[in-house]
C-alpha positions as CSV (number, residue, x, y, z in Angstrom):
1,M,47.1,-99.7,-19.4
2,F,46.4,-101.5,-22.5
3,L,42.9,-102.3,-21.1
4,N,42.3,-98.6,-20.3
5,R,43.2,-97.5,-23.8
6,I,40.8,-100.1,-25.2
7,L,37.9,-98.7,-23.1
8,R,38.7,-95.0,-23.7
9,A,38.5,-95.4,-27.5
10,P,34.8,-96.2,-27.7
11,V,33.9,-93.5,-25.1
12,A,35.8,-90.9,-27.1
13,A,34.1,-91.9,-30.3
14,L,30.7,-91.7,-28.6
15,L,31.5,-88.1,-27.3
16,V,32.6,-87.0,-30.8
17,A,29.4,-88.4,-32.3
18,S,27.2,-86.6,-29.8
19,A,29.0,-83.3,-30.3
20,A,28.5,-83.6,-34.0
21,I,24.8,-84.1,-33.6
22,A,24.4,-81.2,-31.2
23,L,26.2,-78.6,-33.4
24,P,23.6,-78.6,-36.2
25,S,20.8,-78.2,-33.7
26,V,22.4,-75.2,-32.2
27,A,23.0,-73.7,-35.6
28,L,19.4,-74.4,-36.6
29,A,18.2,-72.6,-33.5
30,Q,20.4,-69.6,-34.1
31,A,19.3,-69.4,-37.7
32,S,15.6,-69.7,-36.8
33,A,15.8,-66.9,-34.3
34,P,16.6,-64.1,-36.8
35,A,14.0,-65.5,-39.2
36,A,11.3,-65.3,-36.5
37,T,12.5,-61.7,-35.6
38,A,12.3,-60.8,-39.3
39,S,8.9,-62.3,-39.7
40,A,7.6,-60.5,-36.6
41,A,8.8,-57.1,-37.8
42,P,6.6,-57.1,-41.0
43,A,3.7,-58.4,-39.0
44,E,4.1,-55.4,-36.6
45,A,4.4,-53.0,-39.5
46,A,1.3,-54.4,-41.1
47,V,-0.8,-53.7,-38.0
48,P,-0.9,-49.9,-38.5
49,A,-1.5,-50.4,-42.2
50,I,-4.6,-52.4,-41.4
51,A,-5.8,-50.0,-38.8
52,A,-5.2,-47.1,-41.2
53,A,-7.2,-48.6,-44.0
54,P,-10.5,-46.8,-44.5
55,V,-13.7,-48.6,-43.5
56,A,-15.8,-49.3,-46.5
57,T,-19.4,-47.8,-46.2
58,V,-22.1,-50.4,-46.5
59,A,-24.5,-49.3,-49.2
60,K,-28.2,-49.5,-48.2
61,E,-30.3,-51.5,-50.4
62,T,-33.5,-49.7,-51.6
63,V,-36.5,-51.8,-52.5
64,D,-39.1,-50.2,-54.7
65,N,-42.6,-50.4,-53.2
66,P,-44.8,-52.2,-55.7
67,Y,-47.9,-50.9,-53.9
68,G,-49.3,-47.4,-53.7
69,L,-51.3,-44.8,-55.6
70,A,-49.2,-45.3,-58.8
71,A,-49.7,-49.1,-58.7
72,L,-53.4,-48.6,-57.8
73,W,-54.0,-46.4,-60.8
74,K,-51.9,-48.6,-63.2
75,E,-53.3,-52.0,-62.2
76,G,-56.9,-50.9,-61.2
77,D,-59.9,-51.3,-63.4
78,F,-62.4,-48.6,-64.5
79,V,-64.3,-48.8,-61.2
80,S,-61.1,-48.1,-59.1
81,R,-60.0,-45.3,-61.4
82,G,-63.5,-43.8,-61.5
83,T,-63.7,-43.9,-57.7
84,L,-60.4,-42.1,-57.4
85,I,-61.3,-39.5,-60.0
86,I,-64.6,-38.8,-58.1
87,M,-62.8,-38.2,-54.9
88,I,-60.2,-35.9,-56.5
89,I,-63.1,-33.8,-58.0
90,M,-64.8,-33.7,-54.6
91,S,-61.6,-32.6,-52.9
92,M,-60.9,-29.9,-55.5
93,G,-64.5,-28.6,-55.4
94,S,-64.3,-28.4,-51.6
95,W,-61.1,-26.4,-51.4
96,Y,-62.4,-24.1,-54.2
97,I,-65.6,-23.4,-52.3
98,I,-63.8,-22.9,-49.0
99,F,-61.4,-20.3,-50.4
100,T,-64.2,-18.6,-52.4
101,K,-66.5,-18.2,-49.5
102,L,-63.8,-17.0,-47.2
103,F,-63.0,-14.3,-49.8
104,E,-66.7,-13.3,-50.0
105,Q,-67.2,-13.2,-46.3
106,S,-64.0,-11.1,-45.8
107,K,-65.2,-8.7,-48.5
108,L,-68.6,-8.3,-46.8
109,M,-67.0,-7.7,-43.4
110,K,-64.9,-5.0,-45.0
111,Q,-68.0,-3.4,-46.6
112,A,-69.7,-3.4,-43.2
113,K,-66.8,-1.5,-41.6
114,S,-66.7,1.0,-44.5
115,I,-70.2,2.4,-43.5
116,G,-69.1,5.5,-41.7
117,D,-70.6,8.8,-40.5
118,S,-70.9,10.1,-44.1
119,F,-73.7,7.5,-44.7
120,W,-75.8,8.4,-41.7
121,K,-75.2,12.1,-42.0
122,A,-76.6,12.3,-45.6
123,S,-79.8,14.3,-46.1
124,S,-81.7,11.4,-47.6
125,M,-81.3,7.6,-47.9
126,K,-80.8,7.9,-51.7
127,Q,-77.8,10.2,-51.2
128,A,-76.6,8.0,-48.4
129,A,-76.7,4.9,-50.6
130,A,-74.6,6.8,-53.2
131,T,-71.7,7.1,-50.8
132,L,-71.3,3.3,-50.7
133,D,-69.5,1.1,-53.2
134,E,-71.5,0.2,-56.3
135,K,-70.9,-3.5,-55.7
136,S,-71.6,-3.3,-52.0
137,A,-74.3,-5.6,-50.5
138,F,-75.3,-2.8,-48.1
139,R,-75.8,-0.4,-51.0
140,Y,-78.1,-2.9,-52.6
141,I,-80.2,-3.1,-49.4
142,A,-80.5,0.7,-49.2
143,E,-81.4,1.1,-52.8
144,Q,-84.1,-1.6,-52.5
145,G,-85.6,0.2,-49.6
146,V,-85.5,3.6,-51.4
147,K,-87.1,1.9,-54.5
148,A,-89.9,0.4,-52.4
149,D,-90.6,3.8,-50.7
150,E,-90.7,5.7,-54.0
151,N,-93.0,3.1,-55.8
152,H,-95.5,2.7,-53.0
153,A,-97.8,5.6,-53.8
154,G,-100.0,5.5,-57.0
155,S,-99.7,1.8,-57.7
156,L,-101.2,-1.6,-56.9
157,V,-99.1,-1.9,-53.8
158,E,-100.7,1.2,-52.4
159,Q,-103.3,-1.0,-50.7
160,I,-100.4,-2.4,-48.6
161,D,-99.4,-0.1,-45.8
162,R,-96.1,1.7,-46.3
163,H,-94.4,0.0,-43.3
164,T,-95.2,-3.5,-44.5
165,W,-94.2,-2.8,-48.1
166,I,-90.8,-1.3,-47.2
167,S,-90.2,-4.1,-44.7
168,M,-90.9,-6.7,-47.3
169,S,-88.6,-5.2,-49.8
170,V,-85.7,-4.8,-47.4
171,D,-86.2,-8.4,-46.0
172,R,-86.2,-9.7,-49.6
173,A,-82.9,-8.0,-50.3
174,V,-81.5,-9.5,-47.0
175,G,-82.7,-12.9,-48.0
176,M,-81.0,-12.7,-51.4
177,I,-77.7,-11.8,-49.8
178,N,-78.1,-14.7,-47.3
179,S,-78.9,-17.1,-50.2
180,R,-75.8,-15.9,-52.0
181,M,-73.7,-16.5,-48.9
182,Q,-75.1,-20.0,-48.5
183,D,-74.1,-21.0,-52.1
184,G,-71.7,-23.9,-52.1
185,L,-72.1,-24.9,-48.5
186,A,-74.5,-27.7,-49.5
187,F,-71.7,-29.2,-51.6
188,L,-69.4,-29.1,-48.6
189,A,-72.0,-30.9,-46.5
190,T,-72.5,-33.5,-49.2
191,V,-68.8,-34.2,-49.6
192,G,-68.2,-34.4,-45.8
193,S,-71.0,-37.0,-45.4
194,T,-70.4,-39.1,-48.5
195,A,-66.6,-39.1,-49.1
196,P,-65.8,-41.7,-46.4
197,F,-68.3,-44.1,-48.0
198,V,-67.0,-43.5,-51.5
199,G,-63.5,-44.3,-50.2
200,L,-64.9,-47.4,-48.4
201,F,-66.5,-48.6,-51.6
202,G,-63.2,-48.3,-53.4
203,T,-61.5,-50.3,-50.6
204,V,-64.2,-53.1,-50.7
205,W,-63.8,-53.3,-54.5
206,G,-60.0,-53.4,-54.3
207,I,-60.1,-56.1,-51.6
208,Y,-62.5,-58.2,-53.6
209,H,-60.3,-58.2,-56.6
210,A,-57.2,-58.9,-54.5
211,L,-58.7,-61.9,-52.8
212,T,-60.0,-63.1,-56.2
213,A,-56.6,-63.0,-57.7
214,I,-55.1,-64.7,-54.6
215,G,-57.7,-67.5,-54.9
216,I,-57.0,-68.0,-58.5
217,S,-53.2,-68.2,-58.0
218,G,-53.6,-70.6,-55.0
219,N,-50.8,-68.8,-53.1
220,A,-52.1,-67.4,-49.8
221,S,-48.8,-66.4,-48.2
222,I,-48.7,-63.2,-46.1
223,D,-46.8,-61.2,-48.8
224,K,-49.4,-62.0,-51.4
225,V,-52.3,-61.0,-49.1
226,A,-50.9,-58.0,-47.2
227,G,-49.8,-56.1,-50.2
228,P,-53.0,-55.9,-52.3
229,V,-55.2,-55.5,-49.2
230,G,-53.0,-52.6,-47.9
231,E,-53.1,-51.0,-51.4
232,A,-56.9,-51.2,-51.3
233,L,-57.0,-49.5,-47.9
234,I,-55.5,-46.4,-49.6
235,M,-59.0,-45.6,-50.9
236,T,-60.4,-45.4,-47.3
237,A,-57.6,-43.1,-46.2
238,F,-58.1,-40.9,-49.3
239,G,-61.9,-40.7,-48.6
240,L,-61.2,-39.5,-45.0
241,A,-58.7,-37.0,-46.3
242,V,-61.4,-35.5,-48.6
243,A,-64.2,-35.6,-46.0
244,V,-62.4,-34.0,-43.0
245,P,-61.5,-30.6,-44.6
246,A,-65.0,-30.4,-46.1
247,V,-66.7,-30.9,-42.7
248,M,-64.4,-28.5,-40.9
249,G,-64.7,-25.9,-43.7
250,Y,-68.5,-26.2,-43.6
251,N,-68.8,-25.6,-39.9
252,W,-66.3,-22.7,-40.0
253,L,-68.1,-21.0,-42.9
254,I,-71.5,-21.4,-41.2
255,R,-70.2,-19.8,-38.1
256,R,-68.7,-16.9,-40.1
257,N,-71.9,-16.5,-42.1
258,K,-73.9,-16.0,-38.9
259,S,-71.5,-13.2,-37.8
260,V,-71.7,-11.5,-41.3
261,M,-75.5,-11.8,-41.5
262,E,-75.9,-10.1,-38.1
263,D,-74.2,-7.0,-39.5
264,V,-76.5,-7.2,-42.6
265,R,-79.7,-7.5,-40.6
266,T,-78.7,-4.7,-38.3
267,F,-78.1,-2.4,-41.2
268,S,-81.3,-3.4,-42.9
269,G,-83.3,-2.6,-39.7
270,D,-81.7,0.8,-39.5
271,V,-82.5,1.5,-43.2
272,H,-86.1,0.4,-42.6
273,N,-86.5,2.7,-39.6
274,V,-85.0,5.7,-41.4
275,L,-87.2,5.2,-44.4
276,L,-90.3,5.0,-42.3
277,A,-89.3,8.1,-40.3
278,A,-88.8,10.2,-43.5
279,K,-91.5,12.7,-44.3
280,K,-93.5,12.1,-47.5
């Protein structure tokens, strides 16, 4: 019995010590569980807040182009600026002539349609010419024919037969109208044939100066070469932009002039025949 008591005492002490060690661990585990739950709750509450936050818009960075017409004018020499001014004058002159000739052609077509029965039913060509507008090209032809018919007898031209004299006067009037309708078309033809070469000259001059500046600086990277060369090519594009409307306008006006002059020649032939058929 005494021996059993001696052996039980260390065992009981050992059990008490192990219980004492286990109790703090359990308490620590129980204390950490609410803390973890509490920390999880704010995390879950923060998720909607993050999702609800507006997405910031990324601002696009704009880079100013250092090359273009403004830079070409600012940094160009007198040759580049002079070439650009010449092409601007050529373009303005071309558009002015195109619109002016279109107006003149439309006016002449309207005058041709205004010749009605009142003209051909008049008792004489002089009275018939008075029915037309004072500024009409057709009235000018009729008046020249009447003037040639009246001034044929009793003058130096009497040696020329009446048919030839009246025909010459009427044809001369038609030629003056045709010459008036052709005014400015030579300028369009010149612009259409020379504007591309003027622009090409500006391009060659710009490339020459760009390559010279690159050679002096010693930096031949792509950004140093592509920019100035591309800027110089603007001259070629500008030359084509000037030439294309001039060529198209020239061809269009020439075709319209042929249609208008057909009406004028038809009228002049009728006037010539009426004057020859009239009794003297």
